[in-house]
Each structure stands twice: as structure tokens, then as C-alpha cells.
PDB file of N, CA, C and O in Angstrom:
ATOM      1  N   UNK A   1       0.843  -1.187   0.000  1.00  0.00           N
ATOM      2  CA  UNK A   1       0.000   0.000   0.000  1.00  0.00           C
ATOM      3  C   UNK A   1       0.885   1.246   0.000  1.00  0.00           C
ATOM      4  O   UNK A   1       1.916   1.294   0.671  1.00  0.00           O
ATOM      5  N   UNK A   2       0.468   2.232  -0.752  1.00  0.00           N
ATOM      6  CA  UNK A   2       1.244   3.479  -0.784  1.00  0.00           C
ATOM      7  C   UNK A   2       1.266   4.182   0.564  1.00  0.00           C
ATOM      8  O   UNK A   2       2.226   4.885   0.877  1.00  0.00           O
ATOM      9  N   UNK A   3       0.221   4.003   1.370  1.00  0.00           N
ATOM     10  CA  UNK A   3       0.204   4.632   2.693  1.00  0.00           C
ATOM     11  C   UNK A   3       1.333   4.105   3.571  1.00  0.00           C
ATOM     12  O   UNK A   3       1.777   4.804   4.482  1.00  0.00           O
ATOM     13  N   UNK A   4       1.802   2.897   3.320  1.00  0.00           N
ATOM     14  CA  UNK A   4       2.836   2.295   4.146  1.00  0.00           C
ATOM     15  C   UNK A   4       4.244   2.565   3.622  1.00  0.00           C
ATOM     16  O   UNK A   4       5.216   2.251   4.309  1.00  0.00           O
ATOM     17  N   UNK A   5       4.382   3.137   2.424  1.00  0.00           N
ATOM     18  CA  UNK A   5       5.683   3.405   1.830  1.00  0.00           C
ATOM     19  C   UNK A   5       6.130   4.808   2.215  1.00  0.00           C
ATOM     20  O   UNK A   5       5.702   5.786   1.602  1.00  0.00           O
ATOM     21  N   UNK A   6       6.976   4.911   3.213  1.00  0.00           N
ATOM     22  CA  UNK A   6       7.402   6.216   3.725  1.00  0.00           C
ATOM     23  C   UNK A   6       8.149   7.054   2.698  1.00  0.00           C
ATOM     24  O   UNK A   6       8.190   8.279   2.811  1.00  0.00           O
ATOM     25  N   UNK A   7       8.738   6.410   1.699  1.00  0.00           N
ATOM     26  CA  UNK A   7       9.447   7.155   0.653  1.00  0.00           C
ATOM     27  C   UNK A   7       8.484   7.988  -0.183  1.00  0.00           C
ATOM     28  O   UNK A   7       8.906   8.924  -0.862  1.00  0.00           O
ATOM     29  N   UNK A   8       7.198   7.658  -0.142  1.00  0.00           N
ATOM     30  CA  UNK A   8       6.198   8.389  -0.917  1.00  0.00           C
ATOM     31  C   UNK A   8       5.502   9.480  -0.107  1.00  0.00           C
ATOM     32  O   UNK A   8       4.576  10.123  -0.602  1.00  0.00           O
ATOM     33  N   UNK A   9       5.933   9.692   1.117  1.00  0.00           N
ATOM     34  CA  UNK A   9       5.302  10.677   1.995  1.00  0.00           C
ATOM     35  C   UNK A   9       6.227  11.865   2.202  1.00  0.00           C
ATOM     36  O   UNK A   9       7.448  11.716   2.247  1.00  0.00           O
ATOM     37  N   UNK A  10       5.638  13.031   2.327  1.00  0.00           N
ATOM     38  CA  UNK A  10       6.416  14.244   2.612  1.00  0.00           C
ATOM     39  C   UNK A  10       5.573  15.155   3.489  1.00  0.00           C
ATOM     40  O   UNK A  10       4.348  15.042   3.530  1.00  0.00           O
ATOM     41  N   UNK A  11       6.237  16.046   4.179  1.00  0.00           N
ATOM     42  CA  UNK A  11       5.497  17.025   4.977  1.00  0.00           C
ATOM     43  C   UNK A  11       6.129  18.393   4.835  1.00  0.00           C
ATOM     44  O   UNK A  11       7.293  18.522   4.457  1.00  0.00           O
ATOM     45  N   UNK A  12       5.353  19.399   5.138  1.00  0.00           N
ATOM     46  CA  UNK A  12       5.814  20.777   5.120  1.00  0.00           C
ATOM     47  C   UNK A  12       5.076  21.535   6.217  1.00  0.00           C
ATOM     48  O   UNK A  12       3.962  21.174   6.597  1.00  0.00           O
ATOM     49  N   UNK A  13       5.697  22.564   6.706  1.00  0.00           N
ATOM     50  CA  UNK A  13       5.064  23.435   7.688  1.00  0.00           C
ATOM     51  C   UNK A  13       4.749  24.744   6.995  1.00  0.00           C
ATOM     52  O   UNK A  13       5.578  25.289   6.267  1.00  0.00           O
ATOM     53  N   UNK A  14       3.548  25.245   7.224  1.00  0.00           N
ATOM     54  CA  UNK A  14       3.153  26.495   6.570  1.00  0.00           C
ATOM     55  C   UNK A  14       3.801  27.690   7.261  1.00  0.00           C
ATOM     56  O   UNK A  14       4.227  27.616   8.414  1.00  0.00           O
ATOM     57  N   UNK A  15       3.861  28.789   6.518  1.00  0.00           N
ATOM     58  CA  UNK A  15       4.369  30.033   7.093  1.00  0.00           C
ATOM     59  C   UNK A  15       3.231  30.749   7.814  1.00  0.00           C
ATOM     60  O   UNK A  15       2.139  30.196   7.945  1.00  0.00           O
ATOM     61  N   UNK A  16       3.471  31.955   8.277  1.00  0.00           N
ATOM     62  CA  UNK A  16       2.466  32.718   9.025  1.00  0.00           C
ATOM     63  C   UNK A  16       1.214  32.998   8.200  1.00  0.00           C
ATOM     64  O   UNK A  16       0.149  33.249   8.763  1.00  0.00           O
ATOM     65  N   UNK A  17       1.328  32.958   6.870  1.00  0.00           N
ATOM     66  CA  UNK A  17       0.179  33.188   5.992  1.00  0.00           C
ATOM     67  C   UNK A  17      -0.502  31.895   5.559  1.00  0.00           C
ATOM     68  O   UNK A  17      -1.453  31.922   4.778  1.00  0.00           O
ATOM     69  N   UNK A  18      -0.015  30.758   6.066  1.00  0.00           N
ATOM     70  CA  UNK A  18      -0.614  29.469   5.705  1.00  0.00           C
ATOM     71  C   UNK A  18      -0.097  28.897   4.398  1.00  0.00           C
ATOM     72  O   UNK A  18      -0.667  27.938   3.878  1.00  0.00           O
ATOM     73  N   UNK A  19       0.963  29.463   3.860  1.00  0.00           N
ATOM     74  CA  UNK A  19       1.525  28.983   2.590  1.00  0.00           C
ATOM     75  C   UNK A  19       2.635  27.971   2.840  1.00  0.00           C
ATOM     76  O   UNK A  19       3.368  28.061   3.825  1.00  0.00           O
ATOM     77  N   UNK A  20       2.745  27.013   1.937  1.00  0.00           N
ATOM     78  CA  UNK A  20       3.801  26.013   2.020  1.00  0.00           C
ATOM     79  C   UNK A  20       4.221  25.641   0.610  1.00  0.00           C
ATOM     80  O   UNK A  20       3.496  25.896  -0.351  1.00  0.00           O
ATOM     81  N   UNK A  21       5.390  25.038   0.492  1.00  0.00           N
ATOM     82  CA  UNK A  21       5.925  24.669  -0.819  1.00  0.00           C
ATOM     83  C   UNK A  21       6.609  23.316  -0.741  1.00  0.00           C
ATOM     84  O   UNK A  21       7.326  23.018   0.214  1.00  0.00           O
ATOM     85  N   UNK A  22       6.376  22.503  -1.760  1.00  0.00           N
ATOM     86  CA  UNK A  22       7.141  21.279  -1.980  1.00  0.00           C
ATOM     87  C   UNK A  22       7.913  21.501  -3.270  1.00  0.00           C
ATOM     88  O   UNK A  22       7.334  21.939  -4.264  1.00  0.00           O
ATOM     89  N   UNK A  23       9.186  21.212  -3.274  1.00  0.00           N
ATOM     90  CA  UNK A  23      10.005  21.360  -4.483  1.00  0.00           C
ATOM     91  C   UNK A  23      10.531  19.990  -4.899  1.00  0.00           C
ATOM     92  O   UNK A  23      10.687  19.090  -4.074  1.00  0.00           O
ATOM     93  N   UNK A  24      10.803  19.851  -6.201  1.00  0.00           N
ATOM     94  CA  UNK A  24      11.372  18.616  -6.709  1.00  0.00           C
ATOM     95  C   UNK A  24      10.413  17.445  -6.692  1.00  0.00           C
ATOM     96  O   UNK A  24      10.835  16.299  -6.537  1.00  0.00           O
ATOM     97  N   UNK A  25       9.137  17.716  -6.849  1.00  0.00           N
ATOM     98  CA  UNK A  25       8.118  16.672  -6.842  1.00  0.00           C
ATOM     99  C   UNK A  25       7.999  16.076  -8.241  1.00  0.00           C
ATOM    100  O   UNK A  25       7.924  16.804  -9.231  1.00  0.00           O
ATOM    101  N   UNK A  26       7.982  14.763  -8.311  1.00  0.00           N
ATOM    102  CA  UNK A  26       7.813  14.089  -9.598  1.00  0.00           C
ATOM    103  C   UNK A  26       6.389  14.309 -10.113  1.00  0.00           C
ATOM    104  O   UNK A  26       5.462  14.456  -9.317  1.00  0.00           O
ATOM    105  N   UNK A  27       6.210  14.333 -11.427  1.00  0.00           N
ATOM    106  CA  UNK A  27       4.857  14.454 -11.983  1.00  0.00           C
ATOM    107  C   UNK A  27       3.966  13.318 -11.483  1.00  0.00           C
ATOM    108  O   UNK A  27       4.421  12.189 -11.302  1.00  0.00           O
ATOM    109  N   UNK A  28       2.703  13.635 -11.266  1.00  0.00           N
ATOM    110  CA  UNK A  28       1.763  12.604 -10.821  1.00  0.00           C
ATOM    111  C   UNK A  28       0.650  13.184  -9.986  1.00  0.00           C
ATOM    112  O   UNK A  28       0.523  14.400  -9.838  1.00  0.00           O
ATOM    113  N   UNK A  29      -0.160  12.289  -9.440  1.00  0.00           N
ATOM    114  CA  UNK A  29      -1.285  12.673  -8.580  1.00  0.00           C
ATOM    115  C   UNK A  29      -0.842  12.599  -7.120  1.00  0.00           C
ATOM    116  O   UNK A  29      -0.121  11.685  -6.720  1.00  0.00           O
ATOM    117  N   UNK A  30      -1.284  13.570  -6.342  1.00  0.00           N
ATOM    118  CA  UNK A  30      -0.930  13.640  -4.934  1.00  0.00           C
ATOM    119  C   UNK A  30      -2.165  13.933  -4.101  1.00  0.00           C
ATOM    120  O   UNK A  30      -3.123  14.540  -4.577  1.00  0.00           O
ATOM    121  N   UNK A  31      -2.128  13.493  -2.853  1.00  0.00           N
ATOM    122  CA  UNK A  31      -3.192  13.760  -1.886  1.00  0.00           C
ATOM    123  C   UNK A  31      -2.595  14.676  -0.812  1.00  0.00           C
ATOM    124  O   UNK A  31      -1.600  14.334  -0.173  1.00  0.00           O
ATOM    125  N   UNK A  32      -3.211  15.830  -0.627  1.00  0.00           N
ATOM    126  CA  UNK A  32      -2.722  16.800   0.354  1.00  0.00           C
ATOM    127  C   UNK A  32      -3.652  16.853   1.554  1.00  0.00           C
ATOM    128  O   UNK A  32      -4.874  16.784   1.421  1.00  0.00           O
ATOM    129  N   UNK A  33      -3.053  16.975   2.715  1.00  0.00           N
ATOM    130  CA  UNK A  33      -3.791  17.118   3.973  1.00  0.00           C
ATOM    131  C   UNK A  33      -3.198  18.308   4.712  1.00  0.00           C
ATOM    132  O   UNK A  33      -2.006  18.588   4.584  1.00  0.00           O
ATOM    133  N   UNK A  34      -4.016  19.003   5.481  1.00  0.00           N
ATOM    134  CA  UNK A  34      -3.535  20.110   6.314  1.00  0.00           C
ATOM    135  C   UNK A  34      -4.108  19.946   7.709  1.00  0.00           C
ATOM    136  O   UNK A  34      -5.310  20.107   7.919  1.00  0.00           O
ATOM    137  N   UNK A  35      -3.245  19.626   8.661  1.00  0.00           N
ATOM    138  CA  UNK A  35      -3.679  19.478  10.046  1.00  0.00           C
ATOM    139  C   UNK A  35      -3.254  20.685  10.853  1.00  0.00           C
ATOM    140  O   UNK A  35      -2.197  21.270  10.616  1.00  0.00           O
ATOM    141  N   UNK A  36      -4.080  21.046  11.798  1.00  0.00           N
ATOM    142  CA  UNK A  36      -3.719  22.108  12.729  1.00  0.00           C
ATOM    143  C   UNK A  36      -2.522  21.649  13.559  1.00  0.00           C
ATOM    144  O   UNK A  36      -1.584  22.414  13.785  1.00  0.00           O
ATOM    145  N   UNK A  37      -2.561  20.407  14.007  1.00  0.00           N
ATOM    146  CA  UNK A  37      -1.433  19.781  14.707  1.00  0.00           C
ATOM    147  C   UNK A  37      -1.648  18.272  14.666  1.00  0.00           C
ATOM    148  O   UNK A  37      -2.771  17.792  14.518  1.00  0.00           O
ATOM    149  N   UNK A  38      -0.558  17.543  14.798  1.00  0.00           N
ATOM    150  CA  UNK A  38      -0.618  16.076  14.822  1.00  0.00           C
ATOM    151  C   UNK A  38       0.424  15.570  15.806  1.00  0.00           C
ATOM    152  O   UNK A  38       1.346  16.300  16.170  1.00  0.00           O
ATOM    153  N   UNK A  39       0.281  14.328  16.234  1.00  0.00           N
ATOM    154  CA  UNK A  39       1.378  13.730  17.003  1.00  0.00           C
ATOM    155  C   UNK A  39       2.637  13.674  16.122  1.00  0.00           C
ATOM    156  O   UNK A  39       2.533  13.669  14.896  1.00  0.00           O
ATOM    157  N   UNK A  40       3.797  13.632  16.732  1.00  0.00           N
ATOM    158  CA  UNK A  40       5.061  13.601  15.995  1.00  0.00           C
ATOM    159  C   UNK A  40       5.069  12.474  14.957  1.00  0.00           C
ATOM    160  O   UNK A  40       4.771  11.322  15.270  1.00  0.00           O
ATOM    161  N   UNK A  41       5.413  12.826  13.729  1.00  0.00           N
ATOM    162  CA  UNK A  41       5.542  11.883  12.612  1.00  0.00           C
ATOM    163  C   UNK A  41       4.271  11.089  12.305  1.00  0.00           C
ATOM    164  O   UNK A  41       4.353  10.028  11.686  1.00  0.00           O
ATOM    165  N   UNK A  42       3.124  11.565  12.712  1.00  0.00           N
ATOM    166  CA  UNK A  42       1.869  10.852  12.442  1.00  0.00           C
ATOM    167  C   UNK A  42       1.634  10.682  10.946  1.00  0.00           C
ATOM    168  O   UNK A  42       1.026   9.698  10.524  1.00  0.00           O
ATOM    169  N   UNK A  43       2.107  11.629  10.142  1.00  0.00           N
ATOM    170  CA  UNK A  43       1.903  11.535   8.698  1.00  0.00           C
ATOM    171  C   UNK A  43       2.590  10.294   8.109  1.00  0.00           C
ATOM    172  O   UNK A  43       2.274   9.896   6.988  1.00  0.00           O
ATOM    173  N   UNK A  44       3.513   9.687   8.838  1.00  0.00           N
ATOM    174  CA  UNK A  44       4.192   8.485   8.375  1.00  0.00           C
ATOM    175  C   UNK A  44       3.438   7.211   8.731  1.00  0.00           C
ATOM    176  O   UNK A  44       3.866   6.118   8.359  1.00  0.00           O
ATOM    177  N   UNK A  45       2.336   7.333   9.437  1.00  0.00           N
ATOM    178  CA  UNK A  45       1.562   6.174   9.870  1.00  0.00           C
ATOM    179  C   UNK A  45       0.370   5.998   8.936  1.00  0.00           C
ATOM    180  O   UNK A  45      -0.531   6.837   8.904  1.00  0.00           O
ATOM    181  N   UNK A  46       0.368   4.907   8.180  1.00  0.00           N
ATOM    182  CA  UNK A  46      -0.698   4.650   7.213  1.00  0.00           C
ATOM    183  C   UNK A  46      -2.079   4.636   7.830  1.00  0.00           C
ATOM    184  O   UNK A  46      -3.028   5.137   7.227  1.00  0.00           O
ATOM    185  N   UNK A  47      -2.211   4.072   9.021  1.00  0.00           N
ATOM    186  CA  UNK A  47      -3.526   4.022   9.665  1.00  0.00           C
ATOM    187  C   UNK A  47      -4.014   5.414  10.050  1.00  0.00           C
ATOM    188  O   UNK A  47      -5.207   5.705   9.958  1.00  0.00           O
ATOM    189  N   UNK A  48      -3.098   6.269  10.477  1.00  0.00           N
ATOM    190  CA  UNK A  48      -3.462   7.640  10.812  1.00  0.00           C
ATOM    191  C   UNK A  48      -3.961   8.363   9.561  1.00  0.00           C
ATOM    192  O   UNK A  48      -5.016   8.997   9.590  1.00  0.00           O
ATOM    193  N   UNK A  49      -3.209   8.269   8.469  1.00  0.00           N
ATOM    194  CA  UNK A  49      -3.578   8.931   7.219  1.00  0.00           C
ATOM    195  C   UNK A  49      -4.922   8.430   6.704  1.00  0.00           C
ATOM    196  O   UNK A  49      -5.755   9.231   6.280  1.00  0.00           O
ATOM    197  N   UNK A  50      -5.141   7.134   6.733  1.00  0.00           N
ATOM    198  CA  UNK A  50      -6.386   6.550   6.219  1.00  0.00           C
ATOM    199  C   UNK A  50      -7.615   7.106   6.925  1.00  0.00           C
ATOM    200  O   UNK A  50      -8.675   7.230   6.312  1.00  0.00           O
ATOM    201  N   UNK A  51      -7.486   7.442   8.204  1.00  0.00           N
ATOM    202  CA  UNK A  51      -8.630   7.985   8.943  1.00  0.00           C
ATOM    203  C   UNK A  51      -9.107   9.311   8.364  1.00  0.00           C
ATOM    204  O   UNK A  51     -10.270   9.676   8.535  1.00  0.00           O
ATOM    205  N   UNK A  52      -8.228  10.031   7.684  1.00  0.00           N
ATOM    206  CA  UNK A  52      -8.555  11.347   7.146  1.00  0.00           C
ATOM    207  C   UNK A  52      -8.625  11.362   5.628  1.00  0.00           C
ATOM    208  O   UNK A  52      -8.669  12.435   5.026  1.00  0.00           O
ATOM    209  N   UNK A  53      -8.637  10.207   5.007  1.00  0.00           N
ATOM    210  CA  UNK A  53      -8.599  10.115   3.551  1.00  0.00           C
ATOM    211  C   UNK A  53      -9.694  10.934   2.874  1.00  0.00           C
ATOM    212  O   UNK A  53      -9.455  11.522   1.819  1.00  0.00           O
ATOM    213  N   UNK A  54     -10.875  10.982   3.454  1.00  0.00           N
ATOM    214  CA  UNK A  54     -11.980  11.722   2.839  1.00  0.00           C
ATOM    215  C   UNK A  54     -11.746  13.232   2.848  1.00  0.00           C
ATOM    216  O   UNK A  54     -12.435  13.965   2.139  1.00  0.00           O
ATOM    217  N   UNK A  55     -10.795  13.699   3.632  1.00  0.00           N
ATOM    218  CA  UNK A  55     -10.499  15.136   3.724  1.00  0.00           C
ATOM    219  C   UNK A  55      -9.315  15.544   2.838  1.00  0.00           C
ATOM    220  O   UNK A  55      -8.913  16.708   2.838  1.00  0.00           O
ATOM    221  N   UNK A  56      -8.767  14.603   2.098  1.00  0.00           N
ATOM    222  CA  UNK A  56      -7.611  14.892   1.243  1.00  0.00           C
ATOM    223  C   UNK A  56      -8.006  15.778   0.074  1.00  0.00           C
ATOM    224  O   UNK A  56      -9.127  15.696  -0.428  1.00  0.00           O
ATOM    225  N   UNK A  57      -7.096  16.610  -0.349  1.00  0.00           N
ATOM    226  CA  UNK A  57      -7.243  17.409  -1.569  1.00  0.00           C
ATOM    227  C   UNK A  57      -6.365  16.742  -2.613  1.00  0.00           C
ATOM    228  O   UNK A  57      -5.148  16.670  -2.440  1.00  0.00           O
ATOM    229  N   UNK A  58      -6.956  16.257  -3.686  1.00  0.00           N
ATOM    230  CA  UNK A  58      -6.207  15.579  -4.735  1.00  0.00           C
ATOM    231  C   UNK A  58      -5.747  16.618  -5.758  1.00  0.00           C
ATOM    232  O   UNK A  58      -6.543  17.414  -6.254  1.00  0.00           O
ATOM    233  N   UNK A  59      -4.455  16.593  -6.060  1.00  0.00           N
ATOM    234  CA  UNK A  59      -3.905  17.489  -7.079  1.00  0.00           C
ATOM    235  C   UNK A  59      -3.115  16.659  -8.086  1.00  0.00           C
ATOM    236  O   UNK A  59      -2.718  15.529  -7.803  1.00  0.00           O
ATOM    237  N   UNK A  60      -2.898  17.229  -9.251  1.00  0.00           N
ATOM    238  CA  UNK A  60      -2.101  16.586 -10.295  1.00  0.00           C
ATOM    239  C   UNK A  60      -0.987  17.549 -10.685  1.00  0.00           C
ATOM    240  O   UNK A  60      -1.241  18.697 -11.050  1.00  0.00           O
ATOM    241  N   UNK A  61       0.242  17.069 -10.602  1.00  0.00           N
ATOM    242  CA  UNK A  61       1.408  17.869 -10.938  1.00  0.00           C
ATOM    243  C   UNK A  61       1.946  17.390 -12.273  1.00  0.00           C
ATOM    244  O   UNK A  61       2.214  16.202 -12.448  1.00  0.00           O
ATOM    245  N   UNK A  62       2.107  18.313 -13.217  1.00  0.00           N
ATOM    246  CA  UNK A  62       2.662  17.987 -14.518  1.00  0.00           C
ATOM    247  C   UNK A  62       4.168  18.214 -14.536  1.00  0.00           C
ATOM    248  O   UNK A  62       4.726  18.804 -13.611  1.00  0.00           O
ATOM    249  N   UNK A  63       4.815  17.747 -15.582  1.00  0.00           N
ATOM    250  CA  UNK A  63       6.259  17.932 -15.746  1.00  0.00           C
ATOM    251  C   UNK A  63       6.606  19.421 -15.691  1.00  0.00           C
ATOM    252  O   UNK A  63       6.098  20.204 -16.494  1.00  0.00           O
ATOM    253  N   UNK A  64       7.458  19.811 -14.760  1.00  0.00           N
ATOM    254  CA  UNK A  64       7.866  21.206 -14.621  1.00  0.00           C
ATOM    255  C   UNK A  64       6.744  22.124 -14.182  1.00  0.00           C
ATOM    256  O   UNK A  64       6.865  23.345 -14.286  1.00  0.00           O
ATOM    257  N   UNK A  65       5.656  21.555 -13.694  1.00  0.00           N
ATOM    258  CA  UNK A  65       4.481  22.353 -13.365  1.00  0.00           C
ATOM    259  C   UNK A  65       4.479  22.915 -11.961  1.00  0.00           C
ATOM    260  O   UNK A  65       5.261  22.516 -11.097  1.00  0.00           O
ATOM    261  N   UNK A  66       3.583  23.844 -11.766  1.00  0.00           N
ATOM    262  CA  UNK A  66       3.325  24.446 -10.464  1.00  0.00           C
ATOM    263  C   UNK A  66       1.836  24.320 -10.191  1.00  0.00           C
ATOM    264  O   UNK A  66       1.017  24.533 -11.085  1.00  0.00           O
ATOM    265  N   UNK A  67       1.489  23.979  -8.977  1.00  0.00           N
ATOM    266  CA  UNK A  67       0.089  23.834  -8.596  1.00  0.00           C
ATOM    267  C   UNK A  67      -0.157  24.667  -7.345  1.00  0.00           C
ATOM    268  O   UNK A  67       0.620  24.608  -6.392  1.00  0.00           O
ATOM    269  N   UNK A  68      -1.217  25.428  -7.346  1.00  0.00           N
ATOM    270  CA  UNK A  68      -1.669  26.137  -6.151  1.00  0.00           C
ATOM    271  C   UNK A  68      -2.947  25.457  -5.705  1.00  0.00           C
ATOM    272  O   UNK A  68      -3.830  25.181  -6.517  1.00  0.00           O
ATOM    273  N   UNK A  69      -3.042  25.192  -4.424  1.00  0.00           N
ATOM    274  CA  UNK A  69      -4.230  24.509  -3.900  1.00  0.00           C
ATOM    275  C   UNK A  69      -4.598  25.092  -2.541  1.00  0.00           C
ATOM    276  O   UNK A  69      -3.735  25.297  -1.688  1.00  0.00           O
ATOM    277  N   UNK A  70      -5.868  25.350  -2.352  1.00  0.00           N
ATOM    278  CA  UNK A  70      -6.363  25.798  -1.043  1.00  0.00           C
ATOM    279  C   UNK A  70      -6.816  24.571  -0.276  1.00  0.00           C
ATOM    280  O   UNK A  70      -7.553  23.740  -0.807  1.00  0.00           O
ATOM    281  N   UNK A  71      -6.383  24.453   0.958  1.00  0.00           N
ATOM    282  CA  UNK A  71      -6.722  23.296   1.784  1.00  0.00           C
ATOM    283  C   UNK A  71      -7.528  23.736   3.004  1.00  0.00           C
ATOM    284  O   UNK A  71      -7.327  24.824   3.542  1.00  0.00           O
ATOM    285  N   UNK A  72      -8.426  22.882   3.419  1.00  0.00           N
ATOM    286  CA  UNK A  72      -9.143  23.099   4.670  1.00  0.00           C
ATOM    287  C   UNK A  72      -8.352  22.443   5.788  1.00  0.00           C
ATOM    288  O   UNK A  72      -7.902  21.306   5.645  1.00  0.00           O
ATOM    289  N   UNK A  73      -8.180  23.142   6.888  1.00  0.00           N
ATOM    290  CA  UNK A  73      -7.409  22.610   8.010  1.00  0.00           C
ATOM    291  C   UNK A  73      -8.234  21.583   8.760  1.00  0.00           C
ATOM    292  O   UNK A  73      -9.400  21.814   9.081  1.00  0.00           O
ATOM    293  N   UNK A  74      -7.612  20.446   9.035  1.00  0.00           N
ATOM    294  CA  UNK A  74      -8.226  19.387   9.829  1.00  0.00           C
ATOM    295  C   UNK A  74      -7.894  19.685  11.278  1.00  0.00           C
ATOM    296  O   UNK A  74      -6.723  19.748  11.655  1.00  0.00           O
ATOM    297  N   UNK A  75      -8.907  19.866  12.077  1.00  0.00           N
ATOM    298  CA  UNK A  75      -8.696  20.186  13.513  1.00  0.00           C
ATOM    299  C   UNK A  75      -8.279  18.973  14.296  1.00  0.00           C
ATOM    300  O   UNK A  75      -8.063  19.063  15.504  1.00  0.00           O
TER     301      UNK A  75
END
């Protein structure tokens, strides 16, 4: 399962304006989540992620592309 492959997971912390950036992302489909706070490294736990799957924002990144996405914060 992709949820269990830690090499496919990444995290970022937003700035004071709620903006964040991932660089060097391969083209493909991604699921984005935004939590107000989580236990340490919870994003690496497949079971934790699966509980919030319905709240994911799905984006598609093209070759050399840039994507802007607004996310709802999960409390």
C-alpha cells in the first residue's frame, strides 16, 4: 500500500500566511492534507492517514508544473 511506503510521503510546515511549498516533486497525482497539529511523525503512519482520507485534496502535478491549492485545516 502506498500509505505504508514512507518514501512516498512528505510534509511541510506552513508560514504565518498558511503557505507552504514542496520542491522537486515528480509528476503525478498527490493527496494533500492540512492538520492544525498532529502527534510527531503521524503523517508516516498509514492508519493515521487513512482515517482522514476523505479530507484529502487531490492534485495533479505535470512535468515542470506548479500547482496552487487551497486546503481546509483538519482540527
